[in-house]
N, C-alpha and C positions, 0 to 999 in steps of 0.2 A: 388292365384286363387280366383275369385269371384263367389260366388254361389247365384243365383237369383231364388227364388221360382216361380213356374209356374204362380200363380195368379198375381204376381207382373210383370212378363214379359208380361202377357196379358194386364195389365193396361197400361204399357209403350207403347205397340203397339196401344192401343185404343186412346191414347191422341195425337198421332203423328200429326193429322191435326191441333190441337190447338197450337202446337209448331212450325208450319210452316214447317213441314217435310212431305215428300210424304208417302203414305201408303206403309206398308212393304210387303204386299201380304199375311200376316197372318190374316185371317178374324177373328174378334172378335165380337161375337154376343152381342148386348147390353142386359144386364141383371141386375136385381136389386142388386144381391149380389156383383157384381163388382162395381156398383155405390156406395153402402154403404162402401165398402173397400176403394174406392177412397176418399170419403168425410170424413169418420170417422177416418180412420187410416193414410191416407197420405195427407189430406187437399188439395185436388185438385178437389173437386166437381165442382167448376165453370169452370175449364178447360175441364173436361170430358163433362159437359153440352154443352160447345162450340163445342166439337168434335162430339157429338152424336145428337145434337138438330135437324139436318136435315135428320137423318137416317130413312128411310121408314120402316126398319125392327125392330125398337125399340118399345117395348110395352109401353102402356100408364102409367103403374105404375112406370117404370124406368125413363121415361122422366119427369113425374110429380115430382118424388123425386128429380131429379137433378135440375129441375127448381126452386123448393122450396129452395134447398141448395144455388143456385146461388143468388136467391132473398134475402135470409137471409144474405148472405155475403155482398151483396150490401148495405143493411140496416146497417149492422155492420160497414161497411167502412164509411158510412156517419156519424155515431156517433163518429167513431174514428177521422175523420177529424174535426168535431165540438169540440171534447174533446181536441185535440192537439191545436186548435186555442184558446180555452177558457183558458187552462193552460198556453199556450204561451203568451197570452195577460197579464196574471198575472206576468209571468216572465219578460216580456218587461217593465211593469210598475215599476218593482223593480230593473232594471238594471242587470238582470241575462241573460247572453247569453245562447242560446240553438240551437242545431242542430238536426233535425229529420232525421232518417235513417231507412232503410228497410221498412216494411209495405206497404201502398198503394203507396207511392212515388216510391218505387222500382218496384211495379207492373206496374205503368204508364210507367216507362222507359223501362222495359223489354217487356211487352205484348202490350203496346199502349192503354191499358184499365185497370185502376187500380183495378177494381172489379174482374178481373180474377185471381188475387193473394189473397189467403185467409190469413188473419193475425189475430192473437188472441189479439194483443195489439198494443199500440203505443210505439215506442222506441225513447227516447230523450237523447241526449248526452249533459251534462252540464259541465262547468269547475269544476274540482274536489273540489276546495276550496269554491264553492258556492252551492254544493248539499244540505248540511244541511240547508242553508238559504232557498233553494227552498222547502224543506220538512216542515220547519216552516211555510212558506206561505201556503202550501197545507193544513196543519193542521188547521190553522186559517180560511181557506175557506171551511172546512168541508170534505175534502178528507179523506178517510181511508188510512192508511199507514201500509203496511205489514199485512193487515187483521185487524188492530186495529184502534182506534181513541183516541184522547186526549194525555195527557202528557206521559202516559205509552208507546204509539206507538212511540213517538219521542225518548224516551230513548232507546227503543229497536232498533229503526232505526240507532241510533248512533253506537250501538254495531255491528249491521249487516254490516254497511259500513266500519268498521274496518277490516272486514274479507271477504267482497264480494264487487263486483264492481257495483251492481245495487240493486234497491229496487222498489217494485211496489206500486203505489198509485191508488185509485179507485175513479172516479168521482161519487158522490152520486146520481146525477140526470141522467146523461147519462149512467151510469153503464158500463163504459169502463175502462180498466186498462191501465195505463201509466207506462212503465218501465223507471225509471230515472237512467241513467248510469253516472258514474264518469269516465269510460274508456270503450273501446270496448272489451278488453280481460281481463280475470282474472289475468294471469301472462304473460304480453307481453314480448317478448325477446328484448334484447338490439338492438336498431335500429328501433324498431317498431314505426310507425307514425299513430296516431289518426287524424281524420279530425279536422281542426281548427274550434273552436266554435266561431261563429260570435255574435256580439252584435246588429246586425241590427234588426229593428222591423219586426216581423213575423218570426224570426229565420233563421237558415241556413239550407241548404240541401247538400247532397252529390250526386255525379254523377258517373255513370259507365264509365265516361271519366277519372276518377282518378284511376291509377293503384293500389294505396294502398287500396282503397275501394273495387275494384274487388278482390284483394288478401284477404281482410277481409272476403268477402262472401265465398270464397273457404275455408279459415281456419275455419270459423264458421261451415261450413258443415262438414268438416273433424273432428273437435273437438267433434261433436255429432255423428260421424260415419255415416253421411248422412242418419239419421234414418227415414226421411220422403222423399217420392218421390217429394214432393213440392220443396225442395231445389235443387234436381238434375234437375228438370225442369227449375229452375232459371239458372242453369249452362248451359243447352242447349241454352237458350236464350242469355245468356252472350257471349257464344262463337260465336253466330251469329251477335250480336249487336256491340261488341267493335271493335275499329279500330285495324289494324295491329300494329300501334305504341303503343297503350295501351296494346295490347297482349304481345308485346316484353318487354315492361317495367314491366308488371306484372310478367312474367316469370323471368326476371332479379332480381326483388325484392324477389321472392321466393327463388332464389339461395342465395342471400345475407343473408337472414334470416334462411337459412338451412331448408326450408320447401318445397323444390322442389319435394321430394318424395311424399309428401301429395298431391301436385297438380297433379303429374303424376297419382297417384292412383285414384284421383277424375275424371281425364280424362278417365281412363280405365273403371271406373264404368259407365260413360256416354256412352262410346263405347259399352259396353256389353249390354246396354239397347236399344240404338238407332243407333248403327253402327259407323264404323271407320271414315266415311267421315267428320262427325262433328268435330272430335278431331284432325284430321291429321295436320292442320296448327299449332295448338298448340303443339302437340307432337313433331313435326319436330324441334321446337325451344328449346326443353328441352335437358338437358344433362344427365338426370338420366334414366338408363335403366329400362324398365318395370319389369325386373327380379331382380332388387335391393331388398335386404332383407327388407329394410324399406318400399318400395312400397308394397311388398307382406304382410308385417305386417298390413299396412293400409287396404289393400284389405280384409284381414281376419276380421278386425274390421267392415268394411262396411257390409260384409256378415252377421256378427252377429247382428248388429244393424238395418240395413235396412230390413232384413228378420224377425225381431222379432215381433211377433204379440201378445205377452203377456209379462207381467213384469217378469224380471229375478227372480230367487229364492232369498229368504232372505239372504242365505249364500253368494251367489255371490255378491249381492248388498253390503253386509257388508264388504266383502273383497276388493271390488272396492273402497268403501268410505275410507277404512283404508289404501289404497295404496298398498295392498298386490298384487292384480291383477290390471293390467293396460294395456292399448293398447299402440301401438308404439307411441313414442313422436312425435308430429306434428313438433316441431321446433328442432329436433335432440336429445334433452335430456329432461327429465322431470324436470320442474322447481321447485326448492325448495321443495323437498318431505316432509320434516318435517313441513314447513310452510303450505303446502297444507293439511296435516293431521290435523294440529291444526285448520286451518280455517274451514275444513269440520266438525270437532268435535263441534266447537263453534256454527256453523250454525245449526247443528242437534239439539243442546240443545236449541238454541233460538227459533227454529221452534215449540218447544213444550211448550213455555211459553205462 
């Protein structure tokens, strides 16, 4: 069973026009508290601005706040585009392939307007054997790595990459963060496919015409318990945008990789917020019952994470980091629990250096 807090349900109703959905009949009065909740907690300020900008009953403070949030996101997006191009040129000049994923490019594919999707950073996938080369280039060019600079930052980065798939670098002039990834998932299951990293000038991109990428977006959301409405909005748009062939292939891949229950739970979360009509073509092709124990476990995780408005207690966080508490496994079983515990412990220690 999925539990949706009232304010979150209000927000889901409010943004229906921005998602191409008809009004639900539940009137939501534009107010500043919901606008702040949308922007600060769920990172969908630009979408709510699109939904409310023409409302005659919206007060000036609320519309001004959302207009400022949308303008700020548009400026951030321009810096992110410039930052990706700048670092990408550096990679191109040194023969390092790269592929950009999520971020503004996903916004463009889903919403037709990239600035409608709020992103905090740029995500680049590199060949795993060239990540350290890329970080060396970044250090020589003045980028901060993992919050540090110089030789110490590089030594720390090498340790981080032994236990984690990504590390952040910050452009000193544009002040945007670029997440450099060696793979998309921390512990990918057997048979998982990352996008092919191209060596073409200007880097590669991934498309929602690729079933593996669509499944990655679902898995990414479920691994975080869909903790932001932003990602569930992406799901709504995905379900409207992808072709029936891609839909069928995505569902088939989820079955092969034993994560169909996670997909079904994600569909049910969308249904709970925006109705059955959106998910019915997808749900009809799945073979996992909504009552399946794993589906229900995933729904419990979504209820906990999506409805969480403050940080969990220290005791709960410690038990989750230690692997004592954990949510239902996305791929059917929890990968390498001892390795996961070791990696989390090392990363915790490195974060304090």
